[in-house]
py3Dmol code that shows the C-alpha trace and the ligand (Angstrom):
import py3Dmol

protein = """\
ATOM      1  CA  MET A   1      19.701  26.219 129.602  1.00  0.00           C
ATOM      2  CA  LYS A   2      17.357  28.087 131.908  1.00  0.00           C
ATOM      3  CA  LEU A   3      14.374  27.419 129.656  1.00  0.00           C
ATOM      4  CA  PHE A   4      13.525  24.013 131.136  1.00  0.00           C
ATOM      5  CA  PRO A   5      13.670  25.064 134.809  1.00  0.00           C
ATOM      6  CA  ARG A   6      11.483  28.087 134.030  1.00  0.00           C
ATOM      7  CA  LEU A   7       8.952  25.872 132.296  1.00  0.00           C
ATOM      8  CA  LEU A   8       9.138  23.035 134.770  1.00  0.00           C
ATOM      9  CA  ALA A   9       8.916  24.997 138.032  1.00  0.00           C
ATOM     10  CA  PRO A  10       5.332  26.167 137.477  1.00  0.00           C
ATOM     11  CA  ALA A  11       4.453  22.745 136.073  1.00  0.00           C
ATOM     12  CA  ALA A  12       5.805  21.120 139.236  1.00  0.00           C
ATOM     13  CA  ALA A  13       3.737  23.526 141.330  1.00  0.00           C
ATOM     14  CA  LEU A  14       0.638  22.503 139.392  1.00  0.00           C
ATOM     15  CA  LEU A  15       1.492  18.844 139.867  1.00  0.00           C
ATOM     16  CA  SER A  16       1.943  19.253 143.620  1.00  0.00           C
ATOM     17  CA  LEU A  17      -1.399  21.069 143.846  1.00  0.00           C
ATOM     18  CA  GLY A  18      -2.960  18.094 142.121  1.00  0.00           C
ATOM     19  CA  ALA A  19      -1.158  15.473 144.240  1.00  0.00           C
ATOM     20  CA  ALA A  20      -4.438  13.887 145.344  1.00  0.00           C
ATOM     21  CA  ALA A  21      -5.338  13.320 141.711  1.00  0.00           C
ATOM     22  CA  PRO A  22      -2.117  12.340 139.956  1.00  0.00           C
ATOM     23  CA  LEU A  23      -1.586  12.974 136.271  1.00  0.00           C
ATOM     24  CA  GLY A  24      -1.504  10.001 133.985  1.00  0.00           C
ATOM     25  CA  ALA A  25      -2.681   6.465 134.661  1.00  0.00           C
ATOM     26  CA  GLN A  26      -0.847   6.054 137.969  1.00  0.00           C
ATOM     27  CA  SER A  27      -2.304   3.494 140.322  1.00  0.00           C
ATOM     28  CA  ILE A  28      -3.787   4.618 143.643  1.00  0.00           C
ATOM     29  CA  THR A  29      -4.901   2.605 146.670  1.00  0.00           C
ATOM     30  CA  GLU A  30      -7.755   3.608 148.960  1.00  0.00           C
ATOM     31  CA  ASN A  31      -8.860   2.167 152.303  1.00  0.00           C
ATOM     32  CA  HIS A  32     -12.501   2.391 153.296  1.00  0.00           C
ATOM     33  CA  PHE A  33     -13.157   1.263 156.886  1.00  0.00           C
ATOM     34  CA  GLN A  34     -16.563   0.621 158.388  1.00  0.00           C
ATOM     35  CA  ALA A  35     -17.366  -0.248 162.015  1.00  0.00           C
ATOM     36  CA  VAL A  36     -20.412  -2.532 162.244  1.00  0.00           C
ATOM     37  CA  ASN A  37     -20.809  -4.331 165.611  1.00  0.00           C
ATOM     38  CA  LEU A  38     -23.911  -6.297 164.629  1.00  0.00           C
ATOM     39  CA  THR A  39     -24.901  -9.700 165.999  1.00  0.00           C
ATOM     40  CA  ILE A  40     -24.951 -12.406 163.324  1.00  0.00           C
ATOM     41  CA  ALA A  41     -28.158 -14.234 164.206  1.00  0.00           C
ATOM     42  CA  ASP A  42     -27.580 -17.948 164.872  1.00  0.00           C
ATOM     43  CA  ASN A  43     -28.823 -20.281 162.157  1.00  0.00           C
ATOM     44  CA  SER A  44     -30.603 -17.531 160.200  1.00  0.00           C
ATOM     45  CA  ILE A  45     -30.458 -16.325 156.610  1.00  0.00           C
ATOM     46  CA  ILE A  46     -31.160 -12.780 157.838  1.00  0.00           C
ATOM     47  CA  GLY A  47     -27.500 -12.304 158.692  1.00  0.00           C
ATOM     48  CA  ALA A  48     -25.819  -8.932 159.221  1.00  0.00           C
ATOM     49  CA  SER A  49     -24.797  -6.513 156.506  1.00  0.00           C
ATOM     50  CA  SER A  50     -22.876  -3.272 156.127  1.00  0.00           C
ATOM     51  CA  THR A  51     -22.898  -0.992 153.080  1.00  0.00           C
ATOM     52  CA  GLN A  52     -20.489   1.755 152.035  1.00  0.00           C
ATOM     53  CA  THR A  53     -21.735   3.943 149.184  1.00  0.00           C
ATOM     54  CA  PHE A  54     -19.370   6.038 147.072  1.00  0.00           C
ATOM     55  CA  GLY A  55     -20.893   8.879 145.118  1.00  0.00           C
ATOM     56  CA  PRO A  56     -19.078  11.809 143.502  1.00  0.00           C
ATOM     57  CA  GLY A  57     -17.519  14.158 146.054  1.00  0.00           C
ATOM     58  CA  ILE A  58     -15.022  14.563 148.861  1.00  0.00           C
ATOM     59  CA  GLY A  59     -14.370  11.439 150.883  1.00  0.00           C
ATOM     60  CA  ASP A  60     -15.554   9.154 148.116  1.00  0.00           C
ATOM     61  CA  THR A  61     -13.538   7.051 145.756  1.00  0.00           C
ATOM     62  CA  ALA A  62     -11.305   8.389 142.978  1.00  0.00           C
ATOM     63  CA  VAL A  63     -10.895   4.945 141.398  1.00  0.00           C
ATOM     64  CA  PHE A  64     -12.422   4.827 137.949  1.00  0.00           C
ATOM     65  CA  SER A  65     -11.065   1.427 136.929  1.00  0.00           C
ATOM     66  CA  ILE A  66     -10.329  -1.198 139.597  1.00  0.00           C
ATOM     67  CA  THR A  67      -7.196  -3.334 139.321  1.00  0.00           C
ATOM     68  CA  GLN A  68      -7.426  -5.080 142.711  1.00  0.00           C
ATOM     69  CA  VAL A  69      -9.796  -5.416 145.688  1.00  0.00           C
ATOM     70  CA  THR A  70      -8.904  -6.869 149.084  1.00  0.00           C
ATOM     71  CA  VAL A  71     -11.044  -7.013 152.231  1.00  0.00           C
ATOM     72  CA  THR A  72     -10.120  -7.146 155.917  1.00  0.00           C
ATOM     73  CA  LEU A  73     -12.796  -8.710 158.143  1.00  0.00           C
ATOM     74  CA  ASN A  74     -13.281  -8.989 161.897  1.00  0.00           C
ATOM     75  CA  ILE A  75     -15.812 -11.420 163.380  1.00  0.00           C
ATOM     76  CA  THR A  76     -15.781 -12.418 167.049  1.00  0.00           C
ATOM     77  CA  GLY A  77     -17.260 -15.630 168.456  1.00  0.00           C
ATOM     78  CA  GLY A  78     -19.438 -18.309 166.914  1.00  0.00           C
ATOM     79  CA  PHE A  79     -18.114 -21.164 164.782  1.00  0.00           C
ATOM     80  CA  ASN A  80     -16.249 -20.487 161.553  1.00  0.00           C
ATOM     81  CA  GLY A  81     -17.858 -23.524 159.910  1.00  0.00           C
ATOM     82  CA  ASP A  82     -21.247 -21.792 160.264  1.00  0.00           C
ATOM     83  CA  TYR A  83     -20.349 -18.590 158.440  1.00  0.00           C
ATOM     84  CA  TYR A  84     -21.172 -17.469 154.931  1.00  0.00           C
ATOM     85  CA  ALA A  85     -20.004 -14.033 153.743  1.00  0.00           C
ATOM     86  CA  TYR A  86     -19.902 -12.159 150.477  1.00  0.00           C
ATOM     87  CA  LEU A  87     -18.822  -8.773 149.128  1.00  0.00           C
ATOM     88  CA  GLN A  88     -21.229  -7.243 146.638  1.00  0.00           C
ATOM     89  CA  HIS A  89     -20.654  -4.189 144.460  1.00  0.00           C
ATOM     90  CA  THR A  90     -23.518  -2.457 142.676  1.00  0.00           C
ATOM     91  CA  ASP A  91     -22.180   0.110 140.225  1.00  0.00           C
ATOM     92  CA  PRO A  92     -23.943   3.391 139.348  1.00  0.00           C
ATOM     93  CA  SER A  93     -25.591   1.662 136.376  1.00  0.00           C
ATOM     94  CA  GLY A  94     -27.147  -0.928 138.704  1.00  0.00           C
ATOM     95  CA  ASN A  95     -24.940  -3.870 137.719  1.00  0.00           C
ATOM     96  CA  SER A  96     -24.139  -6.130 140.679  1.00  0.00           C
ATOM     97  CA  THR A  97     -21.085  -8.328 141.156  1.00  0.00           C
ATOM     98  CA  ILE A  98     -20.380 -10.709 144.040  1.00  0.00           C
ATOM     99  CA  ALA A  99     -17.273 -12.316 145.514  1.00  0.00           C
ATOM    100  CA  ILE A 100     -17.832 -15.149 148.019  1.00  0.00           C
ATOM    101  CA  LEU A 101     -15.492 -14.611 150.971  1.00  0.00           C
ATOM    102  CA  LEU A 102     -16.665 -17.397 153.311  1.00  0.00           C
ATOM    103  CA  ASN A 103     -18.815 -20.455 152.634  1.00  0.00           C
ATOM    104  CA  ARG A 104     -18.818 -22.816 155.607  1.00  0.00           C
ATOM    105  CA  SER A 105     -15.048 -23.112 156.186  1.00  0.00           C
ATOM    106  CA  GLY A 106     -13.914 -26.678 156.813  1.00  0.00           C
ATOM    107  CA  ARG A 107     -17.197 -28.193 155.655  1.00  0.00           C
ATOM    108  CA  THR A 108     -16.525 -31.368 153.640  1.00  0.00           C
ATOM    109  CA  SER A 109     -18.407 -34.599 152.932  1.00  0.00           C
ATOM    110  CA  THR A 110     -16.788 -36.087 156.053  1.00  0.00           C
ATOM    111  CA  ASN A 111     -17.045 -32.990 158.299  1.00  0.00           C
ATOM    112  CA  LEU A 112     -20.467 -31.437 157.804  1.00  0.00           C
ATOM    113  CA  ASP A 113     -20.024 -29.110 160.807  1.00  0.00           C
ATOM    114  CA  GLY A 114     -16.941 -27.467 159.356  1.00  0.00           C
ATOM    115  CA  TYR A 115     -14.316 -25.832 161.558  1.00  0.00           C
ATOM    116  CA  LEU A 116     -15.215 -24.932 165.166  1.00  0.00           C
ATOM    117  CA  ASP A 117     -12.737 -22.028 165.561  1.00  0.00           C
ATOM    118  CA  ALA A 118     -14.264 -18.783 166.841  1.00  0.00           C
ATOM    119  CA  GLY A 119     -14.198 -15.917 164.392  1.00  0.00           C
ATOM    120  CA  LEU A 120     -11.729 -13.990 162.245  1.00  0.00           C
ATOM    121  CA  SER A 121      -9.167 -11.534 163.604  1.00  0.00           C
ATOM    122  CA  ASN A 122      -8.061  -9.038 160.941  1.00  0.00           C
ATOM    123  CA  VAL A 123      -8.277 -11.710 158.280  1.00  0.00           C
ATOM    124  CA  VAL A 124      -7.402 -10.318 154.860  1.00  0.00           C
ATOM    125  CA  PHE A 125      -9.055 -11.742 151.753  1.00  0.00           C
ATOM    126  CA  SER A 126      -6.863 -11.551 148.670  1.00  0.00           C
ATOM    127  CA  ASP A 127      -7.010 -13.636 145.499  1.00  0.00           C
ATOM    128  CA  ALA A 128      -3.198 -13.716 145.549  1.00  0.00           C
ATOM    129  CA  ALA A 129      -2.818 -14.999 149.143  1.00  0.00           C
ATOM    130  CA  ALA A 130      -0.034 -17.580 149.423  1.00  0.00           C
ATOM    131  CA  ASN A 131      -1.931 -19.391 152.222  1.00  0.00           C
ATOM    132  CA  GLY A 132      -4.498 -20.494 149.656  1.00  0.00           C
ATOM    133  CA  ASP A 133      -8.206 -21.270 150.020  1.00  0.00           C
ATOM    134  CA  ILE A 134      -9.742 -20.156 153.333  1.00  0.00           C
ATOM    135  CA  HIS A 135     -12.244 -23.028 153.094  1.00  0.00           C
ATOM    136  CA  LEU A 136      -9.469 -25.471 154.045  1.00  0.00           C
ATOM    137  CA  TYR A 137      -7.384 -23.196 156.287  1.00  0.00           C
ATOM    138  CA  GLN A 138      -6.737 -25.893 158.914  1.00  0.00           C
ATOM    139  CA  SER A 139      -4.613 -27.722 156.355  1.00  0.00           C
ATOM    140  CA  VAL A 140      -2.226 -24.730 156.706  1.00  0.00           C
ATOM    141  CA  VAL A 141      -2.760 -23.444 160.286  1.00  0.00           C
ATOM    142  CA  ASN A 142      -4.883 -24.623 163.218  1.00  0.00           C
ATOM    143  CA  PRO A 143      -6.073 -21.839 165.541  1.00  0.00           C
ATOM    144  CA  SER A 144      -7.119 -24.534 168.103  1.00  0.00           C
ATOM    145  CA  GLY A 145     -10.500 -22.920 168.715  1.00  0.00           C
ATOM    146  CA  ALA A 146      -9.307 -19.311 168.665  1.00  0.00           C
ATOM    147  CA  ALA A 147      -9.919 -16.753 165.912  1.00  0.00           C
ATOM    148  CA  LEU A 148      -8.284 -17.274 162.534  1.00  0.00           C
ATOM    149  CA  THR A 149      -5.668 -14.713 161.454  1.00  0.00           C
ATOM    150  CA  GLY A 150      -3.657 -14.122 158.292  1.00  0.00           C
ATOM    151  CA  THR A 151      -4.220 -13.473 154.599  1.00  0.00           C
ATOM    152  CA  TRP A 152      -6.323 -15.974 152.641  1.00  0.00           C
ATOM    153  CA  GLN A 153      -7.894 -16.481 149.266  1.00  0.00           C
ATOM    154  CA  PRO A 154     -11.685 -16.091 149.354  1.00  0.00           C
ATOM    155  CA  ASP A 155     -13.748 -19.297 149.437  1.00  0.00           C
ATOM    156  CA  ALA A 156     -15.192 -18.317 146.035  1.00  0.00           C
ATOM    157  CA  ARG A 157     -17.758 -21.172 145.988  1.00  0.00           C
ATOM    158  CA  ALA A 158     -20.968 -19.584 144.713  1.00  0.00           C
ATOM    159  CA  VAL A 159     -23.188 -22.379 146.000  1.00  0.00           C
ATOM    160  CA  ASN A 160     -25.938 -22.702 148.613  1.00  0.00           C
ATOM    161  CA  PRO A 161     -24.304 -22.306 152.061  1.00  0.00           C
ATOM    162  CA  ALA A 162     -26.791 -24.813 153.490  1.00  0.00           C
ATOM    163  CA  THR A 163     -25.042 -27.582 151.554  1.00  0.00           C
ATOM    164  CA  ALA A 164     -21.655 -26.121 150.553  1.00  0.00           C
ATOM    165  CA  THR A 165     -18.579 -28.331 150.749  1.00  0.00           C
ATOM    166  CA  ASP A 166     -15.024 -28.098 149.440  1.00  0.00           C
ATOM    167  CA  ALA A 167     -16.132 -30.137 146.401  1.00  0.00           C
ATOM    168  CA  ALA A 168     -17.892 -27.147 144.779  1.00  0.00           C
ATOM    169  CA  THR A 169     -16.132 -25.234 142.025  1.00  0.00           C
ATOM    170  CA  ARG A 170     -14.475 -21.962 143.027  1.00  0.00           C
ATOM    171  CA  SER A 171     -15.517 -19.156 140.697  1.00  0.00           C
ATOM    172  CA  ALA A 172     -16.532 -16.004 142.649  1.00  0.00           C
ATOM    173  CA  PHE A 173     -13.167 -14.390 143.347  1.00  0.00           C
ATOM    174  CA  LEU A 174     -12.371 -10.744 144.130  1.00  0.00           C
ATOM    175  CA  SER A 175     -11.065 -10.417 140.574  1.00  0.00           C
ATOM    176  CA  ALA A 176     -14.750 -10.190 139.599  1.00  0.00           C
ATOM    177  CA  PHE A 177     -14.456  -6.451 140.377  1.00  0.00           C
ATOM    178  CA  THR A 178     -11.482  -5.839 138.064  1.00  0.00           C
ATOM    179  CA  GLY A 179     -12.151  -3.097 135.548  1.00  0.00           C
ATOM    180  CA  ALA A 180     -15.223  -1.759 137.370  1.00  0.00           C
ATOM    181  CA  ASP A 181     -15.796   1.846 138.405  1.00  0.00           C
ATOM    182  CA  ALA A 182     -15.474   1.856 142.227  1.00  0.00           C
ATOM    183  CA  HIS A 183     -18.423   4.209 142.619  1.00  0.00           C
ATOM    184  CA  GLY A 184     -21.711   2.746 143.784  1.00  0.00           C
ATOM    185  CA  ALA A 185     -22.589   0.574 146.783  1.00  0.00           C
ATOM    186  CA  TRP A 186     -20.296  -1.970 148.437  1.00  0.00           C
ATOM    187  CA  THR A 187     -22.037  -4.394 150.798  1.00  0.00           C
ATOM    188  CA  LEU A 188     -20.426  -6.940 153.080  1.00  0.00           C
ATOM    189  CA  PHE A 189     -22.966  -9.552 154.208  1.00  0.00           C
ATOM    190  CA  VAL A 190     -22.342 -12.222 156.838  1.00  0.00           C
ATOM    191  CA  ALA A 191     -24.772 -14.975 157.903  1.00  0.00           C
ATOM    192  CA  ASP A 192     -24.646 -18.016 160.207  1.00  0.00           C
ATOM    193  CA  PHE A 193     -26.042 -21.179 158.647  1.00  0.00           C
ATOM    194  CA  ALA A 194     -25.864 -23.744 161.485  1.00  0.00           C
ATOM    195  CA  ALA A 195     -27.449 -23.970 164.939  1.00  0.00           C
ATOM    196  CA  GLY A 196     -25.246 -23.374 167.960  1.00  0.00           C
ATOM    197  CA  GLY A 197     -22.840 -20.539 168.599  1.00  0.00           C
ATOM    198  CA  GLN A 198     -23.376 -16.924 167.598  1.00  0.00           C
ATOM    199  CA  GLY A 199     -20.887 -14.242 166.660  1.00  0.00           C
ATOM    200  CA  ILE A 200     -20.565 -10.518 166.020  1.00  0.00           C
ATOM    201  CA  PHE A 201     -19.696  -8.837 162.712  1.00  0.00           C
ATOM    202  CA  VAL A 202     -17.305  -6.257 164.203  1.00  0.00           C
ATOM    203  CA  ASP A 203     -15.929  -4.283 161.246  1.00  0.00           C
ATOM    204  CA  TRP A 204     -14.464  -4.465 157.769  1.00  0.00           C
ATOM    205  CA  ASN A 205     -12.068  -2.561 155.567  1.00  0.00           C
ATOM    206  CA  LEU A 206     -12.335  -2.373 151.800  1.00  0.00           C
ATOM    207  CA  THR A 207      -9.035  -1.763 150.008  1.00  0.00           C
ATOM    208  CA  ILE A 208      -9.406  -0.669 146.398  1.00  0.00           C
ATOM    209  CA  THR A 209      -6.477  -0.258 144.011  1.00  0.00           C
ATOM    210  CA  GLY A 210      -6.960   1.198 140.577  1.00  0.00           C
ATOM    211  CA  VAL A 211      -6.629   4.040 138.125  1.00  0.00           C
ATOM    212  CA  PRO A 212      -8.039   7.521 138.930  1.00  0.00           C
ATOM    213  CA  GLU A 213     -10.960   9.069 137.173  1.00  0.00           C
ATOM    214  CA  PRO A 214     -10.188  10.334 133.663  1.00  0.00           C
ATOM    215  CA  GLY A 215     -11.720  13.687 134.658  1.00  0.00           C
ATOM    216  CA  THR A 216      -8.849  14.457 137.037  1.00  0.00           C
ATOM    217  CA  VAL A 217      -6.326  13.487 134.359  1.00  0.00           C
ATOM    218  CA  ALA A 218      -8.072  15.663 131.772  1.00  0.00           C
ATOM    219  CA  VAL A 219      -8.059  18.705 134.095  1.00  0.00           C
ATOM    220  CA  GLY A 220      -4.333  18.249 134.761  1.00  0.00           C
ATOM    221  CA  ALA A 221      -3.566  17.949 131.038  1.00  0.00           C
ATOM    222  CA  LEU A 222      -5.653  21.068 130.380  1.00  0.00           C
ATOM    223  CA  LEU A 223      -3.658  23.030 133.003  1.00  0.00           C
ATOM    224  CA  LEU A 224      -0.321  21.942 131.516  1.00  0.00           C
ATOM    225  CA  GLY A 225      -1.582  22.755 128.031  1.00  0.00           C
ATOM    226  CA  ALA A 226      -2.602  26.245 129.170  1.00  0.00           C
ATOM    227  CA  LEU A 227       0.831  26.727 130.783  1.00  0.00           C
ATOM    228  CA  ALA A 228       2.652  25.741 127.589  1.00  0.00           C
ATOM    229  CA  TRP A 229       0.453  28.101 125.544  1.00  0.00           C
ATOM    230  CA  HIS A 230       1.193  30.950 128.000  1.00  0.00           C
ATOM    231  CA  GLN A 231       4.953  30.324 127.727  1.00  0.00           C
ATOM    232  CA  ARG A 232       4.802  30.260 123.924  1.00  0.00           C
ATOM    233  CA  ARG A 233       2.953  33.598 123.979  1.00  0.00           C
ATOM    234  CA  ARG A 234       5.642  35.090 126.252  1.00  0.00           C
ATOM    235  CA  PHE A 235       8.412  33.868 123.942  1.00  0.00           C
ATOM    236  CA  ALA A 236       6.572  35.235 120.934  1.00  0.00           C
ATOM    237  CA  ARG A 237       6.382  38.682 122.593  1.00  0.00           C
ATOM    238  CA  GLN A 238       9.749  38.781 124.435  1.00  0.00           C
ATOM    239  CA  GLY A 239      11.840  36.033 122.845  1.00  0.00           C
ATOM    240  CA  PRO A 240      13.122  33.094 124.898  1.00  0.00           C
ATOM    241  CA  PRO A 241      14.744  33.826 128.287  1.00  0.00           C
ATOM    242  CA  LYS A 242      18.391  34.984 128.034  1.00  0.00           C
ATOM    243  CA  SER A 243      20.924  32.528 129.443  1.00  0.00           C
TER     244      SER A 243
END
"""
ligand_1 = """\
1
CA
Ca -24.243 -20.888 164.550
"""
view = py3Dmol.view(width=600, height=400)
view.addModel(protein, "pdb")
view.setStyle({"model": 0}, {"cartoon": {"style": "trace"}})
view.addModel(ligand_1, "xyz")
view.setStyle({"model": 1}, {"stick": {}})
view.zoomTo()
view.show()
């Protein structure tokens, strides 16, 4: 049976050429890092923001349908109970979606200042985080004034950060991006909503998992189809390969 190897070898070569754009609906994960280093103005709605825009072309996203988004965020200094942060995606059609990452961590009816820890060190936001809600992180770990670390669920309370407490309903999770085309503009906005203390929005990383663009799948299928047609033509002229 030499027929299959002879058919499959060129097919495998085609597949390896197209390794960056796998055939079929295989999931891919991309990391998009952005250095920022902007001061988050104390007690100001102006805040600090960073936008990554993905258009068609090299270096942009290949994710056509998102299955999961996570974010890694670094903030130095300030007070964590002052911070409000969201991730916004505006797709190529102009539709905007928001996930609320931070909304005055630790702020409750009996602690209106929130937590006084200073910043986030490589904190990962993931809806699936076992640590739970970042709003109440001190019920799990206490950084004792230092930066928070670890993987946490986003705050998800889409309420006014001037008055937000743990009592608000959580609704704005990262799952809001599920099913979206990853192209368009991704903005991470951070603001400080209480006087005293000031921090720096250092950097962020956007991790997108999803299914590649159908265009890359269609091209791969077209190449394999052309290969099969070529082999059938050869067999028609020469007969199948002798074993
Ligand atoms: Ca402040």
